[in-house]
C-alpha positions in Angstrom: 95.2 -191.5 122.9 94.3 -194.4 120.6 96.9 -197.0 119.6 97.2 -195.3 116.2 98.3 -191.9 117.6 100.8 -193.1 120.2 104.5 -193.3 119.4 105.7 -196.9 119.1 107.1 -198.6 122.2 110.1 -200.5 120.9 111.4 -202.0 124.2 112.2 -201.5 127.9 115.2 -199.7 129.4 118.0 -201.3 131.5 116.6 -199.6 134.6 113.2 -201.3 134.0 114.8 -204.7 133.7 116.7 -204.1 136.9 113.4 -203.3 138.6 111.8 -206.5 137.5 114.8 -208.6 138.8 114.7 -206.7 142.1 111.0 -207.4 142.5 111.4 -211.1 141.7 114.2 -211.4 144.2 112.0 -209.9 146.9 109.2 -212.4 146.2 111.7 -215.4 146.4 113.0 -214.1 149.7 109.5 -213.9 151.1 108.6 -217.4 149.9 111.7 -218.9 151.5 111.3 -217.0 154.7 107.6 -218.1 155.1 108.5 -221.7 154.8 106.8 -222.4 151.5 107.6 -226.1 150.4 111.0 -226.7 149.0 109.8 -227.6 145.6 108.0 -224.3 145.2 111.0 -222.3 146.4 113.3 -224.1 144.1 111.0 -223.3 141.2 111.2 -219.6 142.1 114.9 -219.7 142.2 115.3 -221.5 138.9 112.9 -219.0 137.3 114.9 -216.0 138.7 118.1 -217.4 137.3 116.6 -218.0 133.9 115.2 -214.5 133.7 118.5 -212.9 134.7 120.4 -215.1 132.3 122.9 -215.9 135.1 125.3 -218.8 134.7 126.7 -218.8 138.2 127.4 -222.0 140.1 124.4 -221.4 142.4 122.1 -221.1 139.4 123.6 -224.1 137.7 122.7 -226.2 140.8 119.2 -225.1 141.1 116.6 -227.7 140.4 119.1 -230.6 140.6 119.2 -233.4 143.0 116.5 -235.3 144.9 113.7 -233.5 146.8 113.6 -234.1 150.5 110.2 -235.6 151.2 108.0 -233.7 153.7 105.9 -235.2 156.4 103.0 -232.9 155.5 103.2 -233.5 151.8 99.9 -234.3 150.0 99.1 -237.7 148.6 100.2 -238.3 145.0 97.4 -237.6 142.6 96.3 -239.9 139.7 98.0 -238.7 136.5 95.7 -237.1 134.0 95.5 -238.9 130.7 96.4 -236.5 127.9 95.8 -236.9 124.2 99.0 -235.8 122.2 98.3 -233.1 119.7 98.4 -234.4 116.1 101.2 -233.3 113.9 100.7 -231.3 110.8 100.1 -234.4 108.6 97.5 -235.8 111.0 95.7 -232.5 111.0 95.4 -232.4 107.3 91.7 -233.2 106.5 90.8 -236.0 104.1 88.6 -235.4 101.1 85.6 -237.1 102.7 86.2 -236.1 106.4 85.0 -233.4 108.6 87.1 -230.6 109.9 88.3 -229.9 112.5 89.0 -233.5 113.3 87.9 -234.7 116.7 89.7 -237.5 118.6 87.7 -239.5 121.0 89.0 -239.6 124.5 89.2 -243.2 125.8 89.8 -243.7 129.5 90.8 -247.2 130.7 88.2 -249.0 132.7 88.8 -250.4 136.2 90.8 -253.3 134.7 92.2 -251.5 131.7 89.6 -253.1 129.3 87.6 -250.0 128.4 84.7 -248.3 130.0 81.9 -250.1 128.2 79.3 -251.7 130.5 78.5 -255.3 129.5 74.8 -256.1 129.7 74.1 -259.4 131.4 72.2 -261.6 129.0 69.1 -263.3 130.6 69.3 -267.0 130.9 66.9 -269.2 129.0 66.0 -270.7 132.3 64.8 -267.4 133.7 61.0 -267.9 133.6 58.4 -265.2 134.4 57.1 -265.8 137.9 54.7 -262.8 138.1 53.1 -260.5 135.6 52.3 -261.3 132.0 53.6 -264.5 130.5 55.1 -264.0 126.9 53.2 -265.7 124.1 56.2 -267.9 123.4 56.3 -269.2 127.0 52.5 -269.8 127.3 51.7 -273.5 126.9 48.2 -272.6 125.7 49.3 -270.2 122.9 50.2 -272.0 119.7 52.4 -270.3 117.1 50.4 -271.8 114.1 46.9 -270.9 115.3 46.2 -269.0 112.1 46.8 -272.1 109.9 43.6 -273.6 108.7 44.2 -277.4 108.6 42.3 -277.8 105.3 43.9 -274.8 103.6 44.8 -277.0 100.6 41.0 -277.4 99.9 40.7 -273.6 100.0 43.5 -273.1 97.5 42.0 -275.7 95.2 38.6 -274.0 95.4 40.1 -270.6 94.5 42.0 -272.1 91.7 39.2 -273.9 89.9 36.5 -271.2 90.4 35.0 -270.2 87.1 37.6 -272.5 85.4 34.9 -273.9 83.0 34.0 -271.4 80.4 30.7 -271.0 78.6 28.2 -271.3 81.5 25.5 -268.7 82.0 22.3 -268.7 83.9 20.5 -267.7 80.7 21.5 -271.0 79.3 18.8 -272.6 81.5 16.0 -270.3 80.4 16.7 -270.0 76.7 16.2 -272.7 74.1 19.5 -274.4 73.2 18.7 -273.7 69.5 18.9 -270.0 70.3 22.1 -270.0 72.3 23.8 -272.5 69.9 24.0 -275.6 72.0 23.4 -277.1 75.5 25.0 -275.6 78.6 28.2 -277.1 80.0 27.9 -280.7 81.2 29.7 -282.3 84.1 32.0 -285.0 82.5 31.7 -287.2 85.6 27.9 -287.4 85.9 26.7 -286.1 82.5 24.5 -283.6 84.2 24.4 -280.0 82.9 24.5 -276.9 85.1 20.8 -276.5 84.5 20.1 -280.1 85.7 22.1 -279.3 88.9 20.2 -276.1 89.5 16.9 -277.8 89.2 17.9 -280.3 91.8 19.1 -277.6 94.1 15.7 -275.8 93.9 14.0 -279.0 94.9 16.2 -279.5 98.0 15.9 -275.9 99.1 12.1 -275.9 98.8 11.8 -279.2 100.6 14.1 -278.3 103.4 12.6 -274.9 104.1 8.9 -275.4 103.3 7.4 -278.7 102.4 9.2 -280.8 105.1 8.8 -278.1 107.8 5.0 -277.8 107.2 4.4 -281.6 107.0 6.6 -282.9 109.8 4.3 -282.0 112.7 1.5 -284.0 111.2 3.4 -287.2 110.3 4.4 -289.7 112.9 7.7 -291.5 112.7 9.8 -288.9 110.9 13.3 -288.0 112.1 12.6 -287.4 115.8 11.6 -283.9 116.8 13.1 -282.1 113.8 11.3 -284.2 111.1 13.0 -283.3 107.8 12.9 -279.6 108.3 16.4 -278.2 107.5 16.2 -274.4 107.5 20.0 -273.9 108.2 20.8 -276.4 105.4 18.6 -274.5 103.0 20.2 -271.2 103.9 23.7 -272.5 103.3 22.8 -274.1 99.9 20.9 -271.0 98.8 23.9 -268.7 99.6 26.1 -271.1 97.7 24.1 -270.9 94.4 23.7 -267.1 94.7 27.4 -267.0 93.9 28.6 -264.0 95.9 31.3 -266.0 97.8 30.7 -263.7 100.8 31.3 -265.3 104.2 28.4 -266.2 106.5 28.7 -265.2 110.1 26.9 -267.6 112.5 25.1 -266.6 115.7 27.4 -268.7 117.9 25.2 -268.3 121.0 22.3 -270.0 119.2 24.7 -272.5 117.6 25.9 -273.6 121.1 22.3 -273.8 122.3 21.2 -276.0 119.4 24.2 -278.3 119.6 24.7 -279.2 123.2 27.4 -281.7 122.2 29.6 -278.8 121.0 28.9 -276.9 124.2 30.3 -280.0 126.1 33.3 -280.0 123.7 34.1 -276.3 124.4 33.9 -276.9 128.2 36.3 -279.9 127.8 38.7 -277.6 125.9 38.5 -275.0 128.6 39.4 -277.5 131.3 42.4 -278.7 129.2 43.6 -275.1 129.1 43.2 -274.8 132.9 45.1 -278.0 133.6 48.0 -277.1 131.4 48.3 -273.6 132.9 48.1 -274.7 136.5 50.8 -277.3 135.9 53.0 -274.7 134.2 52.5 -272.2 137.1 53.5 -274.8 139.7 56.6 -275.7 137.7 57.6 -272.0 137.5 57.1 -271.6 141.2 55.2 -268.4 140.7 55.4 -265.8 143.5 52.6 -263.5 142.3 49.7 -263.4 139.9 50.6 -264.4 136.4 48.5 -264.0 133.2 48.7 -266.4 130.4 47.6 -265.6 126.8 45.3 -268.2 125.3 45.1 -269.1 121.6 44.7 -272.8 121.0 45.2 -274.5 117.7 42.3 -275.1 115.3 40.7 -278.4 116.2 38.4 -280.4 113.9 35.1 -281.4 115.3 31.9 -283.0 114.0 32.7 -286.4 112.6 33.6 -289.3 114.8 37.4 -289.5 115.6 37.9 -292.2 113.0 35.3 -290.9 110.5 35.9 -289.5 107.0 33.3 -287.5 105.3 30.0 -289.4 105.7 26.7 -289.3 107.5 27.8 -290.1 111.0 28.4 -287.2 113.4 29.1 -286.7 117.1 26.1 -284.5 117.4 22.5 -285.3 116.7 21.0 -282.1 115.2 20.4 -283.3 111.6 19.9 -279.7 110.3 23.3 -278.5 111.4 24.9 -281.8 110.4 23.6 -281.4 106.9 24.4 -277.7 106.8 28.0 -277.9 108.1 29.0 -281.5 108.8 32.4 -281.0 110.5 34.2 -277.8 111.2 37.2 -276.3 113.2 37.2 -274.4 116.4 39.7 -272.8 118.8 39.8 -270.7 122.0 41.2 -267.2 122.6 41.5 -265.1 125.7 43.6 -265.1 128.9 43.8 -266.9 132.3 45.3 -265.4 135.5 46.7 -267.7 138.1 47.4 -266.8 141.7 49.8 -268.7 143.9 48.6 -270.4 147.1 48.0 -268.1 150.0 49.9 -270.4 152.3 52.3 -273.3 151.7 50.6 -276.4 150.5 47.5 -274.5 149.4 45.7 -274.6 146.1 46.4 -272.3 143.1 43.4 -270.2 142.1 42.6 -268.9 138.6 40.2 -266.8 136.6 39.7 -267.4 132.8 38.1 -265.1 130.3 37.9 -266.7 126.8 35.9 -266.8 123.6 35.2 -269.7 121.2 35.7 -269.3 117.4 34.9 -271.6 114.5 35.3 -271.7 110.8 34.3 -273.9 107.9 35.1 -273.7 104.2 31.8 -274.6 102.7 32.7 -276.7 99.6 31.8 -279.8 97.7 34.0 -282.8 96.7 34.9 -282.8 93.1 35.1 -286.6 92.6 32.2 -287.8 94.7 29.2 -288.7 92.4 27.1 -290.6 95.0 23.8 -288.8 95.7 23.7 -286.8 98.9 20.7 -288.7 100.3 22.0 -292.1 99.2 19.4 -294.7 100.0 17.5 -292.6 102.5 14.0 -293.8 101.4 11.8 -291.2 99.8 14.4 -288.4 99.9 16.5 -290.2 97.4 13.5 -290.3 95.0 13.0 -286.6 95.3 16.6 -285.5 94.5 19.7 -287.2 93.1 21.9 -284.2 93.7 25.5 -285.1 94.4 28.8 -283.5 95.5 30.3 -283.5 92.0 27.4 -281.7 90.3 27.4 -279.0 93.1 31.2 -278.6 92.7 30.7 -278.2 88.9 28.4 -275.2 89.6 31.3 -273.6 91.4 33.8 -274.5 88.6 31.5 -272.8 86.0 31.2 -269.6 88.1 27.5 -269.9 88.6 27.8 -270.8 92.3 30.7 -270.0 94.7 32.1 -271.7 97.8 32.6 -269.6 100.9 33.7 -269.3 104.5 31.3 -269.9 107.4 32.5 -268.2 110.6 31.4 -267.5 114.1 32.6 -266.5 117.6 31.2 -265.6 121.0 32.5 -264.7 124.4 32.2 -267.4 127.0 31.3 -267.0 130.7 34.2 -266.4 133.1 35.5 -269.6 134.7 37.0 -269.4 138.2 38.4 -272.0 140.5 
């Protein structure tokens, strides 16, 4: 029958209660007879008295007094930490809280200070002794390697480009009476943009054609190159074309044509090797270590005490005229191995590349002719820095970057 069809059970009879009491008494008797520990038997006795509702002297004494310790008793167990249940007020959710509320269980650590593990912070003195050296620990990786030492010149160039209004190439091909007046004039030299462009055409033609064809037949001209300046002509022509696009050099040819710069690069490589070997020895490396290389940008071209002029530390007059000085740096990595036996030598292998850049620009205030008093050349052209810079300021020409890079042979030792 289902629960809905059965008559209701409203309670148990006296006989049924008596049966329950008799059953419990039997269980207690068995427990005590079998030698169950005192604490357990006492619990049974107390439970029986409470069920029966007896208030006898025996029942009143049950559970009182001290328990006699047993020799075979188990070791006391660590108490279990319990979280008290929150009262009704604590269980009431806040307006911005979630429900049901959860209470984190925090167990004391071994010394009562929590169970969080404290990470041991590495000491500043802990240096890498094998593997990859971080950039900030490498003595040959500078943090300011992207800074161009003459960046102020670049900002000035960007700022005054096309700052003089009213100049157009058509001004040099159309009669001033038609365009309403002469083209802009350089206030420092009095030359117009048209005068400057005429001088530029003479220089480019002479450097690329006339001097190159004549030099093999004339004795006494500038050593083996004569006055042929193809690289100078290329740079100047790119300037007056006005695009402002960078020129990428063929660095392999550049190194071949300027052996003094090749020597400078090898000197810089040796400086890197010396610094890294000293650092590896100081660290006491116990395995191969690899150092990143990125040296600072170093100026090269003019003598150490020289300021813009005609004296250079290399003899190629074409490149000296085309670039003058420039900046270079090394990039790459070098791996150092510790000595194979105590007192032995460290070994290394370096893979690097050389990079250069130059902001091709002209000095605004210099009015002296480029060729100075260099004989017949000064009679051909009186072009000067200021007039060339004025072409940039009028927007007819534009200064630009010259860049180059190439991988160098692996160096081992």
